[in-house]
N, CA, C and O atoms as CSV, one atom per row, in Angstrom:
chain,resi,resn,atom,element,x,y,z
A,1,MET,N,N,102.383,142.769,90.034
A,1,MET,CA,C,103.217,141.898,90.451
A,1,MET,C,C,102.815,141.476,91.829
A,1,MET,O,O,102.963,140.279,92.072
A,2,MET,N,N,102.377,142.172,92.690
A,2,MET,CA,C,101.919,142.303,94.053
A,2,MET,C,C,100.765,140.842,93.896
A,2,MET,O,O,100.762,139.886,94.672
A,3,ASN,N,N,99.995,140.987,92.880
A,3,ASN,CA,C,98.731,140.278,92.882
A,3,ASN,C,C,99.126,138.635,92.727
A,3,ASN,O,O,98.511,137.764,93.342
A,4,THR,N,N,100.238,138.357,91.818
A,4,THR,CA,C,100.792,137.273,91.617
A,4,THR,C,C,101.219,136.633,93.044
A,4,THR,O,O,100.947,135.503,93.450
A,5,GLU,N,N,101.818,137.455,93.576
A,5,GLU,CA,C,102.737,137.082,94.880
A,5,GLU,C,C,101.553,136.649,95.937
A,5,GLU,O,O,101.663,135.658,96.658
A,6,LYS,N,N,100.571,137.393,95.938
A,6,LYS,CA,C,99.617,136.901,96.961
A,6,LYS,C,C,98.769,135.559,96.580
A,6,LYS,O,O,98.358,134.766,97.426
A,7,ARG,N,N,98.582,135.438,95.254
A,7,ARG,CA,C,97.975,134.253,94.830
A,7,ARG,C,C,98.688,132.941,94.796
A,7,ARG,O,O,98.158,131.832,94.725
A,8,ALA,N,N,100.299,133.292,94.873
A,8,ALA,CA,C,101.401,132.116,95.028
A,8,ALA,C,C,101.224,131.715,96.630
A,8,ALA,O,O,101.527,130.551,96.895
A,9,ASN,N,N,100.790,132.508,97.677
A,9,ASN,CA,C,100.779,132.237,98.780
A,9,ASN,C,C,99.224,131.847,99.165
A,9,ASN,O,O,98.946,131.309,100.237
A,10,ALA,N,N,98.323,132.155,98.241
A,10,ALA,CA,C,96.975,131.723,98.917
A,10,ALA,C,C,96.961,130.312,98.915
A,10,ALA,O,O,97.690,129.606,98.218
A,11,PRO,N,N,95.985,129.865,99.834
A,11,PRO,CA,C,95.637,128.546,100.147
A,11,PRO,C,C,94.878,127.966,98.821
A,11,PRO,O,O,94.271,128.789,98.136
A,12,LEU,N,N,94.878,126.734,98.462
A,12,LEU,CA,C,94.574,126.136,97.587
A,12,LEU,C,C,93.193,125.318,98.079
A,12,LEU,O,O,93.232,124.882,99.230
A,13,ASP,N,N,91.855,125.051,97.217
A,13,ASP,CA,C,91.102,124.259,97.536
A,13,ASP,C,C,91.445,122.968,96.857
A,13,ASP,O,O,92.242,122.923,95.920
A,14,PRO,N,N,90.747,121.775,97.412
A,14,PRO,CA,C,91.138,120.293,96.900
A,14,PRO,C,C,91.292,120.266,95.530
A,14,PRO,O,O,92.197,119.605,95.020
A,15,LYS,N,N,90.535,120.892,94.896
A,15,LYS,CA,C,90.552,120.670,93.264
A,15,LYS,C,C,91.651,121.399,92.528
A,15,LYS,O,O,92.152,120.974,91.487
A,16,GLU,N,N,92.012,122.566,93.154
A,16,GLU,CA,C,93.354,123.225,92.484
A,16,GLU,C,C,94.378,122.482,92.914
A,16,GLU,O,O,95.269,122.167,92.125
A,17,ALA,N,N,94.410,122.017,94.484
A,17,ALA,CA,C,95.610,121.188,94.601
A,17,ALA,C,C,95.708,120.118,93.886
A,17,ALA,O,O,96.711,119.857,93.221
A,18,ALA,N,N,94.630,119.354,93.951
A,18,ALA,CA,C,94.912,118.018,92.744
A,18,ALA,C,C,95.421,118.422,91.631
A,18,ALA,O,O,96.329,117.755,91.135
A,19,ARG,N,N,95.029,119.415,91.089
A,19,ARG,CA,C,95.507,119.815,89.698
A,19,ARG,C,C,97.001,119.944,89.586
A,19,ARG,O,O,97.639,119.578,88.599
A,20,VAL,N,N,97.515,120.487,90.662
A,20,VAL,CA,C,99.234,120.782,90.778
A,20,VAL,C,C,99.737,119.346,90.628
A,20,VAL,O,O,100.473,118.959,89.720
A,21,LEU,N,N,99.208,118.533,91.723
A,21,LEU,CA,C,99.616,117.046,91.961
A,21,LEU,C,C,99.160,116.058,90.898
A,21,LEU,O,O,99.687,114.947,90.939
A,22,LYS,N,N,98.154,116.326,89.845
A,22,LYS,CA,C,97.752,115.593,88.957
A,22,LYS,C,C,97.264,114.420,89.452
A,22,LYS,O,O,97.803,113.362,89.129
A,23,MET,N,N,96.316,114.445,90.195
A,23,MET,CA,C,95.510,113.466,90.751
A,23,MET,C,C,94.211,113.993,91.025
A,23,MET,O,O,93.931,115.180,90.857
A,24,ASP,N,N,93.234,112.935,91.536
A,24,ASP,CA,C,91.905,113.001,91.737
A,24,ASP,C,C,91.725,113.895,92.893
A,24,ASP,O,O,92.411,113.644,93.883
A,25,SER,N,N,90.922,114.892,92.933
A,25,SER,CA,C,90.593,115.411,94.335
A,25,SER,C,C,90.270,114.638,95.522
A,25,SER,O,O,90.960,114.634,96.542
A,26,ARG,N,N,89.135,113.946,95.340
A,26,ARG,CA,C,88.879,113.087,96.357
A,26,ARG,C,C,89.996,112.374,97.015
A,26,ARG,O,O,90.121,112.236,98.232
A,27,THR,N,N,90.860,111.898,96.027
A,27,THR,CA,C,91.972,111.109,96.554
A,27,THR,C,C,92.767,111.715,97.725
A,27,THR,O,O,93.154,111.184,98.765
A,28,LEU,N,N,92.911,113.056,97.241
A,28,LEU,CA,C,93.838,114.096,97.767
A,28,LEU,C,C,92.967,114.273,99.302
A,28,LEU,O,O,93.551,113.873,100.309
A,29,VAL,N,N,91.956,114.712,99.405
A,29,VAL,CA,C,91.288,114.936,100.401
A,29,VAL,C,C,91.385,113.531,101.458
A,29,VAL,O,O,91.673,113.588,102.653
A,30,CYS,N,N,91.133,112.542,100.845
A,30,CYS,CA,C,91.222,111.203,101.736
A,30,CYS,C,C,92.751,111.071,102.238
A,30,CYS,O,O,92.894,110.461,103.299
A,31,TRP,N,N,93.677,111.466,101.735
A,31,TRP,CA,C,95.078,111.532,102.031
A,31,TRP,C,C,95.270,112.566,103.167
A,31,TRP,O,O,95.976,112.373,104.156
A,32,ALA,N,N,94.591,113.634,102.922
A,32,ALA,CA,C,94.796,114.827,103.901
A,32,ALA,C,C,93.913,114.225,105.072
A,32,ALA,O,O,94.356,114.530,106.179
A,33,ARG,N,N,93.000,113.600,105.088
A,33,ARG,CA,C,92.297,113.115,106.307
A,33,ARG,C,C,93.031,111.968,107.046
A,33,ARG,O,O,92.841,111.834,108.255
A,34,ARG,N,N,93.906,111.091,106.339
A,34,ARG,CA,C,94.588,110.216,107.005
A,34,ARG,C,C,95.919,110.825,107.491
A,34,ARG,O,O,96.584,110.136,108.265
A,35,GLY,N,N,96.417,112.119,107.102
A,35,GLY,CA,C,97.632,113.029,107.078
A,35,GLY,C,C,98.923,112.579,106.529
A,35,GLY,O,O,100.047,112.661,107.025
A,36,TYR,N,N,98.539,112.093,105.418
A,36,TYR,CA,C,99.635,111.522,104.367
A,36,TYR,C,C,99.969,112.833,103.693
A,36,TYR,O,O,101.012,112.753,103.045
A,37,VAL,N,N,99.446,113.890,103.661
A,37,VAL,CA,C,100.064,115.010,102.689
A,37,VAL,C,C,99.911,116.294,103.563
A,37,VAL,O,O,99.011,116.178,104.395
A,38,PRO,N,N,100.431,117.238,103.576
A,38,PRO,CA,C,100.456,118.418,104.287
A,38,PRO,C,C,99.028,119.316,103.696
A,38,PRO,O,O,98.806,119.819,102.595
A,39,ALA,N,N,98.247,119.258,104.898
A,39,ALA,CA,C,97.134,119.860,104.647
A,39,ALA,C,C,96.498,120.569,105.993
A,39,ALA,O,O,96.656,120.154,107.142
A,40,HIS,N,N,95.809,121.631,105.629
A,40,HIS,CA,C,94.917,122.195,106.884
A,40,HIS,C,C,93.240,122.086,106.788
A,40,HIS,O,O,92.534,122.344,105.813
A,41,PRO,N,N,92.922,121.717,107.844
A,41,PRO,CA,C,91.652,121.426,108.116
A,41,PRO,C,C,91.217,122.942,108.328
A,41,PRO,O,O,91.966,123.738,108.895
A,42,LEU,N,N,89.961,123.298,107.839
A,42,LEU,CA,C,88.992,124.597,108.409
A,42,LEU,C,C,87.589,123.898,109.186
A,42,LEU,O,O,86.831,123.082,108.662
A,43,GLY,N,N,87.505,124.347,110.290
A,43,GLY,CA,C,86.305,123.865,110.822
A,43,GLY,C,C,86.304,122.282,111.515
A,43,GLY,O,O,87.356,121.664,111.349
A,44,GLU,N,N,85.403,121.701,112.146
A,44,GLU,CA,C,85.434,120.541,113.027
A,44,GLU,C,C,84.463,119.471,112.387
A,44,GLU,O,O,83.683,119.788,111.488
A,45,GLY,N,N,84.550,118.152,112.906
A,45,GLY,CA,C,83.674,117.556,112.415
A,45,GLY,C,C,83.517,116.790,111.138
A,45,GLY,O,O,84.538,116.718,110.455
A,46,LYS,N,N,82.437,116.202,110.681
A,46,LYS,CA,C,82.611,115.372,109.356
A,46,LYS,C,C,82.898,115.985,108.067
A,46,LYS,O,O,83.551,115.486,107.151
A,47,ARG,N,N,82.178,117.445,108.113
A,47,ARG,CA,C,82.258,118.366,106.844
A,47,ARG,C,C,83.454,119.392,106.919
A,47,ARG,O,O,83.285,120.591,106.697
A,48,ARG,N,N,84.581,118.881,107.223
A,48,ARG,CA,C,85.760,119.863,107.237
A,48,ARG,C,C,86.236,120.286,105.944
A,48,ARG,O,O,86.305,119.530,104.975
A,49,ILE,N,N,86.541,121.425,105.938
A,49,ILE,CA,C,87.028,121.860,104.694
A,49,ILE,C,C,88.643,121.960,104.671
A,49,ILE,O,O,89.214,122.463,105.638
A,50,TRP,N,N,89.324,121.514,103.640
A,50,TRP,CA,C,90.513,121.520,103.476
A,50,TRP,C,C,91.298,122.384,102.698
A,50,TRP,O,O,91.060,122.406,101.490
A,51,ARG,N,N,92.133,123.057,103.121
A,51,ARG,CA,C,92.927,123.769,102.191
A,51,ARG,C,C,94.694,123.320,102.187
A,51,ARG,O,O,95.359,122.799,103.083
A,52,PHE,N,N,95.011,123.667,101.092
A,52,PHE,CA,C,96.469,123.228,100.799
A,52,PHE,C,C,97.605,124.367,100.136
A,52,PHE,O,O,97.226,125.082,99.208
A,53,PHE,N,N,98.535,124.446,100.488
A,53,PHE,CA,C,99.705,125.390,100.016
A,53,PHE,C,C,100.521,124.714,99.050
A,53,PHE,O,O,101.208,123.737,99.350
A,54,GLU,N,N,100.452,125.331,97.608
A,54,GLU,CA,C,101.506,124.834,96.780
A,54,GLU,C,C,102.771,124.497,97.313
A,54,GLU,O,O,103.243,123.361,97.274
A,55,SER,N,N,103.270,125.398,97.768
A,55,SER,CA,C,104.748,125.016,98.390
A,55,SER,C,C,105.044,123.904,99.183
A,55,SER,O,O,106.057,123.217,99.053
A,56,GLU,N,N,103.995,123.694,100.154
A,56,GLU,CA,C,104.031,122.383,100.956
A,56,GLU,C,C,103.740,121.010,99.897
A,56,GLU,O,O,104.369,119.952,99.877
A,57,LEU,N,N,102.945,121.290,99.315
A,57,LEU,CA,C,102.839,120.001,98.347
A,57,LEU,C,C,104.102,119.688,97.458
A,57,LEU,O,O,104.592,118.566,97.325
A,58,LEU,N,N,104.485,120.666,96.962
A,58,LEU,CA,C,105.774,120.569,96.162
A,58,LEU,C,C,106.669,120.023,96.905
A,58,LEU,O,O,107.151,118.995,96.428
A,59,GLU,N,N,107.176,120.446,98.201
A,59,GLU,CA,C,107.991,119.952,98.833
A,59,GLU,C,C,107.920,118.482,99.382
A,59,GLU,O,O,108.885,117.758,99.626
A,60,TRP,N,N,106.710,118.209,99.516
A,60,TRP,CA,C,106.231,116.808,99.988
A,60,TRP,C,C,106.490,115.961,98.741
A,60,TRP,O,O,107.105,114.903,98.876
A,61,VAL,N,N,106.121,116.299,97.699
A,61,VAL,CA,C,106.548,115.518,96.423
A,61,VAL,C,C,107.818,115.330,96.160
A,61,VAL,O,O,108.188,114.298,95.601
A,62,GLU,N,N,108.790,116.436,96.576
A,62,GLU,CA,C,110.304,116.182,96.629
A,62,GLU,C,C,110.707,115.205,97.522
A,62,GLU,O,O,111.545,114.391,97.134
A,63,GLN,N,N,110.219,115.126,98.765
A,63,GLN,CA,C,110.557,114.209,99.864
A,63,GLN,C,C,110.211,112.981,99.311
A,63,GLN,O,O,111.061,112.100,99.442
A,64,GLN,N,N,108.928,112.620,98.581
A,64,GLN,CA,C,108.516,111.248,98.265
A,64,GLN,C,C,109.477,110.779,97.203
A,64,GLN,O,O,109.884,109.618,97.154
A,65,ARG,N,N,109.867,111.846,96.245
A,65,ARG,CA,C,111.031,111.429,95.221
A,65,ARG,C,C,112.503,110.948,95.972
A,65,ARG,O,O,113.248,110.037,95.609
A,66,ASN,N,N,112.629,111.672,96.886
A,66,ASN,CA,C,113.891,111.255,97.729
A,66,ASN,C,C,113.935,110.079,98.626
A,66,ASN,O,O,115.023,109.759,99.103
A,67,GLY,N,N,112.906,109.425,98.896
A,67,GLY,CA,C,112.672,108.392,99.738
A,67,GLY,C,C,112.406,108.692,101.130
A,67,GLY,O,O,112.340,107.765,101.938
A,68,CYS,N,N,112.261,109.792,101.458
A,68,CYS,CA,C,111.949,110.221,102.600
A,68,CYS,C,C,110.489,110.253,102.881
A,68,CYS,O,O,109.922,111.210,102.354
A,69,SER,N,N,109.665,109.383,103.638
A,69,SER,CA,C,108.471,109.206,103.478
A,69,SER,C,C,107.926,110.325,105.086
A,69,SER,O,O,108.685,110.611,106.012
A,70,ARG,N,N,106.710,110.672,104.985
A,70,ARG,CA,C,106.345,111.521,106.047
A,70,ARG,C,C,105.719,110.212,107.178
A,70,ARG,O,O,105.021,109.269,106.805
A,71,ALA,N,N,106.143,110.443,108.493
A,71,ALA,CA,C,105.519,109.494,109.247
A,71,ALA,C,C,103.958,109.367,109.250
A,71,ALA,O,O,103.255,110.377,109.226
A,72,VAL,N,N,103.457,108.165,109.279
A,72,VAL,CA,C,102.245,107.967,109.447
A,72,VAL,C,C,101.589,108.587,110.723
A,72,VAL,O,O,102.325,108.522,111.708
A,73,PRO,N,N,100.428,109.147,110.922
A,73,PRO,CA,C,100.083,109.279,112.473
A,73,PRO,C,C,99.988,107.969,113.107
A,73,PRO,O,O,99.564,106.979,112.512
A,74,SER,N,N,100.461,107.970,114.548
A,74,SER,CA,C,100.258,106.875,115.420
A,74,SER,C,C,98.739,106.408,115.395
A,74,SER,O,O,98.387,105.229,115.400
A,75,ASP,N,N,97.880,107.523,115.368
A,75,ASP,CA,C,96.461,106.848,115.582
A,75,ASP,C,C,95.788,106.562,114.469
A,75,ASP,O,O,94.560,106.512,114.545
A,76,SER,N,N,96.381,106.341,113.332
A,76,SER,CA,C,95.907,106.037,112.002
A,76,SER,C,C,95.232,104.603,112.137
A,76,SER,O,O,94.116,104.395,111.661
A,77,ILE,N,N,95.886,103.722,112.740
A,77,ILE,CA,C,94.941,102.140,112.983
A,77,ILE,C,C,93.634,102.666,113.479
A,77,ILE,O,O,92.585,102.493,112.859
A,78,SER,N,N,93.718,103.296,114.585
A,78,SER,CA,C,92.355,103.378,115.281
A,78,SER,C,C,91.496,104.297,114.315
A,78,SER,O,O,90.311,103.962,114.353
A,79,ILE,N,N,91.711,105.195,113.592
A,79,ILE,CA,C,90.891,105.921,112.801
A,79,ILE,C,C,90.419,104.970,111.976
A,79,ILE,O,O,89.197,104.853,111.886
A,80,ALA,N,N,91.258,104.135,111.238
A,80,ALA,CA,C,90.820,102.918,110.189
A,80,ALA,C,C,89.860,101.914,110.862
A,80,ALA,O,O,88.862,101.436,110.324
A,81,ILE,N,N,90.332,101.640,112.209
A,81,ILE,CA,C,89.015,100.715,112.885
A,81,ILE,C,C,87.781,101.321,113.099
A,81,ILE,O,O,86.720,100.725,112.914
A,82,ASP,N,N,87.879,102.705,113.553
A,82,ASP,CA,C,86.722,103.390,113.792
A,82,ASP,C,C,85.848,103.485,112.520
A,82,ASP,O,O,84.626,103.336,112.494
A,83,ALA,N,N,86.724,103.778,111.375
A,83,ALA,CA,C,85.776,104.096,110.022
A,83,ALA,C,C,85.060,102.787,109.766
A,83,ALA,O,O,83.834,102.793,109.647
A,84,HIS,N,N,85.795,101.598,109.668
A,84,HIS,CA,C,85.283,100.257,109.584
A,84,HIS,C,C,83.935,100.028,110.568
A,84,HIS,O,O,82.904,99.575,110.070
A,85,ALA,N,N,84.000,100.323,111.789
A,85,ALA,CA,C,83.229,99.920,112.618
A,85,ALA,C,C,81.768,100.754,112.416
A,85,ALA,O,O,80.724,100.297,112.881
A,86,LYS,N,N,81.814,101.989,111.695
A,86,LYS,CA,C,81.028,102.931,111.511
A,86,LYS,C,C,80.261,102.330,110.339
A,86,LYS,O,O,79.031,102.316,110.333
A,87,LYS,N,N,81.079,101.780,109.239
A,87,LYS,CA,C,80.390,101.069,108.106
A,87,LYS,C,C,79.482,99.830,108.335
A,87,LYS,O,O,78.410,99.655,107.756
A,88,GLU,N,N,80.063,98.950,109.289
A,88,GLU,CA,C,79.160,98.145,109.822
A,88,GLU,C,C,77.770,98.336,110.252
A,88,GLU,O,O,76.732,97.728,109.991
A,89,ILE,N,N,78.069,99.445,111.051
A,89,ILE,CA,C,76.569,99.750,112.097
A,89,ILE,C,C,75.897,100.083,110.875
A,89,ILE,O,O,74.812,99.512,110.770
A,90,ALA,N,N,76.265,100.968,109.745
A,90,ALA,CA,C,75.180,101.748,108.882
A,90,ALA,C,C,74.705,100.778,108.107
A,90,ALA,O,O,73.821,101.021,107.286
């Protein structure tokens, strides 16, 4: 019983979390970077590792169904502009 409880509260990697949401893991990570879904980054920089909690994801899904949308971070436009600028330089 204790093992099941620990696993229920354990963080999920992107593939496990994507299975819970029935979506592609790459899309989920992209949404995490943009702040659309509840996620927890580990580390800094480009190679950030993302972890998710099932309870937070299911709560987020419920909010989406009820018409409550999570606020998009105010700096999301600057992030998009920076990403676009990096693509043009490369």
